[in-house]
N, C-alpha and C positions, 0 to 999 in steps of 0.2 A: 504493499499499500504506499509506504513512504517513497519508494522509487517511482511509483506511478504518478503520485502527486507532483513530485519534482519534475518529471518528464512532461507532464501536462502544462505545468506553470512555465517551464522553459520554452516549450513550443509556442505558448501564447505570447511570451516575451519576444520570441524571434519574429512572429507574425506582426505583432504590434509595433515593434521598433523598426522593422523593415520599412515601414511606411514613411519613416522620417526623411529618408533620402529621396523619395519620390516626389515629383512635381504634382501639384493639384491639376485636375482636369478643369478646363475653362473654355467657355465660349466667347470670351471677351475679346474685342478688337484691340490690337496693340496700340499703346498710347505713345506717340512720337516724343513727347517731352521727357520721357523717362531715360535717364542716363546712369551708368554705373561703370566703376573701374574694375577690370578683371585683375585677379591675382596671378601669380606665376603658374599655379597648378592648372592642368587642363580641366580637372574636375570642377574647379572653381569657375573657370571661364565658361564652362557649360551651364552651371547654375546661374551665372550672371546673365547669359543669354536668355535662359528660360524666364528669369524674373523680368527682365526688361521687355520681353515679348508679351508676357501675360499679366503685367501688373494692372490691377483694377482699382480705380478710386472708389472706395466704399461709400464716402459721403464727402461733401464739401468740408474741408478743414480736417479730415481724418488724419490721425497720426500715422507715421510709417508702420508702427505695430498693428494698429487697427487695419490698415490696408493689407499688411502681410497676412494677418489671421483671416481676413475676408477672402483673400485669394486662395488660401490654403484650407478653407473649411471643409471642402469635399474630402480631401485627404484625412483631416482629423476625424471626420464622421465615419469614413471607411475603417479607420484604425479602431475607433470605439466599437464599431459593429463587429469587427473580427474578434474582439476580446470579450464580447458579451457573455455574461454568466461566469466568467473566470476573473476578470479585472474590469474596473471601472476607470476610464480615462477622463480626466478633466484637463483641458487646455486653457491656460490663461495667459495674458500678455499685459504687461504694464511697463511703460518707459521703454527701456532697452532689453527687458527680460521676458523670455518666453519659457513658460513652465508647463511640463507635462507631469501631472500628478497621477500615478498609477496605483489604484487601491486594489489589492488582492482580495477577492470576495469569498474565497474558501478558507476554512479554518486551517491554519498551518500546523498548530499543535507543536509536536516535537520536530517538525521538518523545517523550522525557521532558519537554522544554520545552513542547511542544505539548499534552501531557497535563495538565501543571500549568496552563496557560492555560485549558484546558477545564474543569478542576476548579474553578479560581477563578471562572470565569464561571457555572458551575452553582451554586456555593455562594452567589453573590450573587443568583442568580435564586431560590434556595430560602430565602433569608433569613427570610422570614415563617413558613415551616414550622419553621425552627430555633427561632425566637422562641416559636412556639406549643408546641414541645416543652418548653422552659424553663417556660412558663406551666403546662403540664400537671404538670411536676415540682413546681412551687410549689404547685399546688393539691392534689397528693397529700401534702402536708405536708413536702416537702424544703425546708429552709431554705437560703436563698442557693444555689440550684441552679447548677451549672456543667454545660454540655453541650459535650463535646469531640467533634469529627469529625476523624479523622486518616486520611490515605491514605499508604500505603507501596507501593513496587514489589515485584516478586516476590522480590527479595533482602532485603526488610525495610528498605530505605532510605527515609527520609521523603520524600514528594512534597510534601505540604502538611498543615497542621494548622490548625483553626479552633476558636475558643472562643466560646460564647454564654452570656451570664449574664442 
């Protein structure tokens, strides 16, 4: 039972986090006034191109974070749906900080340490996706972006927290 729970949670983490590096689907016309500087990595250049092509102004006077969340909402919704029944995903953005709060919905019991190890391993494996998320935020005009991924158990106790800049 212990191994089965850890495997299920690890699979859920992989599916949920994999969405971080994907672009949101959009039917928005490109806005010519959007500009961004690419960094030296090819992955970052690709992200900059995607953001520049698909940036949507959410509302007059919207902050860069509000705009970023608005254009990424379909991705966030798909991630939350893929985790349904196992984890609850809450995405918030304020200032330059985007936060994924992942709450494990199943009772961990004696498996908390094994789950923490699985989460640590999954975060290390998905590090490039996390860095792409930060580059997406930067390309969307968010200065000094900070991306936080936080995992809590079903009681709200912190399992692990990760920051990417």
